[in-house]
C-alpha positions, -999 to +999 in steps of 0.1 A: -112+064+130-108+102+141-078+119+158-092+128+190-125+104+188-149+133+184-155+131+146-131+150+118-103+151+106-096+117+103-067+097+100-066+064+081-034+044+072-031+013+050-004-013+044-010-039+015+014-068+008+010-100-011+022-136-008+046-147-035+054-184-023+089-185-034+096-148-018+074-146+011+053-112+017+060-086-009+049-048+001+027-033-025+015+002-031-021+002-039-026+039-045-031+037-079-016+060-105-022+098-108-008+124-131+023+131-106+027+098-097+031+062-116+031+030-097+038+001-117+039-038-101+074-054-106+081-089-096+117-092-072+144-099-096+150-132-075+117-150-083 
């Protein structure tokens, strides 16, 4: 996918979710940990 269909620069956007039977779809961030960013998964409190 490129901005003008002629090659770079490229733009890509992702959206991730998991299905929890008691909650439904729950959005998650799949970028992973970096030095300046820590991403942990916590279940919603009402599960």
